[in-house]
N, C-alpha and C positions, 0 to 999 in steps of 0.2 A: 586057392581061394584068394580073392582079393577084397580088401576092405576099403571102402570109400571113406577117408578120413574127413571129407567135407560134411558127412552126415552126422558126425559126432556133435553133441551140443556143446555150446561154449559155457565154460564155467567162470565164475567171478575170479578176480585177481587173487592169487595166494598171498597170504601173509607170512608164510614160512621163510626161513632163511634161504639164501642161495644155495648153500650145501644141501639142505633138506630137499629143495626144488630139483637139484640135479640128481639127487638119489631117486626121487620119484620119477624123474625122466627116464632114468636107465631101467627102472622096473617096468614102466609103461612100454618102453621100446622092446624090451625082452618079451613082454606079454603079447606084443603085436607081431613077434617074429622078426624084429629088426635088430638082429643079433649084432651085426657089424656096426650099426649106428650105436647101439648100447655100448659096445666095447669102446668105440671112438669117444663117446661122451665121458665114459669113465676114465679113459686115458687123459683126455684134455682136462677134466675136472680134478684129476689126482692131486695136483699141487694146490688147488683151491681148497680141497677138502681137508688138507693138512695145515692150512693157515689158521691161526688163532686171531679172532677179533675181539675188541673191546671198546668200551666208550671212553673217550679221551677228554671229556669235558672237565674243566678245572682240575687236571691232573697235576699233582705235585711231583717234583723230581723223585725217583725211586719208588713211586707208586705204581701198583699194576692197575691197568684199565679194568673198569667194572663191567657187569653185564648191562643190559639195556632195560630201562623202565618199561618200554613197549612189550617186552616179553612177559612182564608180570601184569599187563593191562593197566599200569599206572602212568600213563602218558601225561597226566596232569602234574607229575612230580618233576618234570623237565620243561624248561621253557622253549626247547627246541622241538620237542615231539608234539605231534598233532594227531587227532583222531584219524584213523585209516592209514597212517604213515607206517612205513616199514623202516626198521632200523637201518637198512642198507641205504635209505635215502638221505640219511643224516650225515653231515660232513664230519661229525665227531665219532662216527662208528668206523674204526680204521684198524688195520692190521696191528697186532702187537708185534713189535720188531723182536728179533732174537736177542738183541742186547737188553731189552726191557725184560724179557723172560728170564735171561740169565742173572740179571741184577736182582730179581726178586726170588731167586732160588736159594 
């Protein structure tokens, strides 16, 4: 049986994190029988899924980056966040480096 993917309705842009979107993509690929593609996405995203991100706005030395106000729906608490914005679009949402993680343990 063949599924015409062009007949699937378009959905609005997701506001989930990239890691959550990749996990959804793997699930969808598996449900559609695209097992090799699901495995490839899983393999390619493996490193991404293990990375820790945080907000680096006004970060003092030896401070661990915070979560994002967008996750809490409080975009008004940040001068950089705007309605409809994803945290991945913000220049301050960056990878927490291993040295930062070690310094805070």
